[in-house]
C-alpha positions in Angstrom: 0.0 0.0 0.0 1.5 3.3 -1.0 0.6 6.5 -2.7 -0.4 10.1 -2.2 -4.1 9.6 -2.8 -6.4 10.8 -0.2 -7.7 8.2 2.2 -11.0 8.1 4.0 -11.2 6.5 7.5 -14.3 6.2 9.7 -13.3 6.2 13.3 -15.6 5.6 16.3 -13.3 5.0 19.3 -9.8 5.9 20.5 -8.9 7.2 17.0 -11.5 10.0 17.1 -10.4 13.6 17.6 -10.2 14.2 21.3 -9.5 10.6 22.2 -6.2 9.1 23.2 -4.9 7.7 19.9 -5.9 10.5 17.6 -2.9 12.9 18.2 -0.2 10.3 17.4 -1.8 8.2 14.7 -4.3 10.3 12.8 -3.7 14.0 13.5 -0.4 14.2 11.5 -2.3 13.0 8.4 -5.8 14.4 9.0 -6.8 17.2 6.6 -10.5 17.1 7.4 -12.8 15.6 10.1 -16.6 15.6 10.1 -19.2 13.9 12.3 -20.6 10.9 10.5 -22.2 7.5 10.9 -22.1 4.1 9.3 -24.2 0.9 9.5 -23.2 -1.4 12.3 -23.4 -2.0 16.0 -21.1 -0.6 18.6 -19.9 -2.3 21.8 -17.8 -1.2 24.7 -15.1 -3.8 25.5 -13.9 -4.3 29.1 -10.4 -3.7 27.7 -11.3 0.0 27.6 -12.1 0.6 24.0 -14.9 -0.1 21.6 -15.5 -2.5 18.8 -17.9 -2.3 15.8 -19.7 -5.2 14.1 -21.7 -5.3 10.9 -24.9 -6.2 12.8 -27.9 -4.0 12.1 -27.8 -0.5 13.6 -25.9 2.8 13.3 -22.5 3.7 14.7 -21.7 7.4 15.4 -18.2 8.6 14.7 -16.0 10.8 12.6 -15.1 10.6 8.9 -11.4 11.5 8.6 -9.8 12.6 5.4 -6.2 11.5 5.5 -3.5 13.0 3.2 -2.1 9.6 2.3 -3.1 5.9 2.4 0.3 5.3 4.0 -1.2 6.6 7.2 -3.0 3.3 7.5 0.2 1.3 8.1 0.6 2.6 11.7 -3.1 2.5 12.3 -3.3 -1.1 11.2 -0.6 -2.0 13.7 -2.4 -0.1 16.5 -5.7 -2.0 15.6 -3.8 -5.3 15.4 -4.9 -5.7 11.8 -2.5 -7.7 9.7 -3.3 -7.4 6.0 -1.1 -10.4 5.1 -2.8 -12.6 7.8 -6.3 -11.4 8.5 -7.2 -14.6 10.3 -4.7 -13.6 13.1 -6.1 -10.0 13.3 -8.1 -8.5 16.2 -10.0 -6.3 13.7 -10.7 -6.5 10.0 -10.4 -3.4 7.9 -13.1 -3.1 5.2 -14.7 -0.4 3.1 -18.1 0.8 4.1 -20.5 3.6 3.0 -20.4 6.5 5.4 -23.2 9.0 5.9 -23.7 12.4 7.5 -26.0 12.8 10.5 -29.1 13.0 8.2 -28.1 9.8 6.5 -27.0 11.4 3.3 -24.1 9.5 1.7 -20.7 11.1 2.2 -17.9 8.7 1.1 -16.8 5.2 1.1 -14.2 4.8 3.9 -12.1 2.3 5.6 -13.5 1.1 9.0 -12.1 -1.4 11.5 -14.7 -4.1 12.3 -14.6 -7.0 14.8 -16.6 -10.2 14.4 -19.6 -10.7 16.7 -18.0 -13.9 18.0 -14.9 -12.1 19.1 -17.0 -9.3 20.7 -18.9 -11.9 22.7 -15.8 -13.7 23.8 -14.4 -10.3 25.1 -17.7 -9.7 26.9 -18.6 -6.6 24.9 -21.5 -4.4 26.1 -23.8 -3.2 23.3 -24.2 0.5 23.1 -27.6 1.0 21.6 -27.1 4.7 20.9 -24.1 3.8 18.8 -21.7 6.3 20.5 -18.5 5.7 22.5 -16.2 8.1 24.2 -13.4 7.4 26.6 -15.1 9.5 29.2 -18.2 7.3 28.9 -19.4 6.2 32.3 -21.0 2.8 32.1 
C-alpha cells in the first residue's frame, strides 16, 4: 500500500479527535474531520475501547480525510490488523459507506470491524445509541 491519494477512514473510538490515539496516529495526516455515521453495531469492551460489528444498527463517529493511504500502516498495527494474515487479526479493515447525521451519503471509507463472536468472547457491552467516548461512564 502506498501512494499520495487521499484516504478516508471512519473512526468511532480511540482514533476520534479528542480521544487518546488521535494525536499520534491520525492528526499528522488528517486534513479534514466531520461527524458521520455508518451501518453497524457498537460495543464497549472491558479492555477500555470499543468494537464495531456489521450487525444492524448505526454507529456514530467521525469521517477523517487523511492525506495519504500510507497513514493506515501505523493505524493497522495499532488496531492489530495484519493485511497479510487477516485470520490472526483482532480487527478486520473493510470499506463501508459513510453518511452524515441526516443519513446522506458522504464517502466510502475504511473502517475497523470486529466479528460478533470475538466481541462476545471479550464480553462486549452493546451501546444501543451507537456512540462511544473514553469519558463514557458505564
